[in-house]
C-alpha positions, 0 to 999 in steps of 0.5 A, a space after each residue: 461508507 464512502 461516496 463515489 467521489 474519487 480523486 486521482 483514481 485509475 484502474 491499474 492492470 496486470 499489463 501495467 507491471 512486468 518482470 523489471 517493475 513488478 509492483 506498480 503503487 498508486 494512492 487516492 482519496 475518497 471523501 467519507 459520509 462523516 466528512 473525513 477522508 479515506 487515503 487508499 494505497 493500491 499495490 498491483 503485483 505482477 503474476 508470480 510475485 509478492 509483497 510482505 506485510 509482516 516478516 518473521 525475524 527469522 526471515 530476510 525479507 523486508 515488510 511493506 511500511 507506509 508512513 503518512 507525513 501530515 500537515 498541520 491540522 490533519 490527523 489519523 483517525 484509527 490505525 492503518 488497514 492492511 490486506 489480509 495476505 497469507 502465511 508464507 514459509 511456515 513462519 509468521 511471515 505473511 505475503 500478499 500476491 495480485 493486489 494489496 490495498 491499504 487504507 487510512 482514515 484522516 481528518 482535516 484538509 490539506 495534502 498528505 504525503 504517503 511514503 511507501 517502502 516495500 520489497 517484492 520477490 518471486 520464487 528465484 529472486 528478490 528485487 532491491 527494496 523500493 521507496 516512493 513518495 505519493 502526494 494525495 489531496 
């Protein structure tokens, strides 16, 4: 269970996104009751747009990937937890709309760099793939 200690968290709203920048991303940590940290990556997605958490090899989209660059003494506990999403296009592709939340538990102290790669699309077009790095404490 997470305590209410929140670092670098703010509420992302629909008006924070637009047609030119349909996805806003933030990362923050919460101290867990077991002493570990829970890293949360929150992606706010503009209405009408979607990101891909899984892409079938027959589809041309790029899946969202999150890579954690861990300092010495910090390690991942378990696997990255992904949002459920929904099936798309009659294939094994899975999309998320509105908001996507990814979490990863880590053990140890030190700054963690979260490298997020994603592609967002609407029904008419896809934005170029995006990559950004966010650092959490």
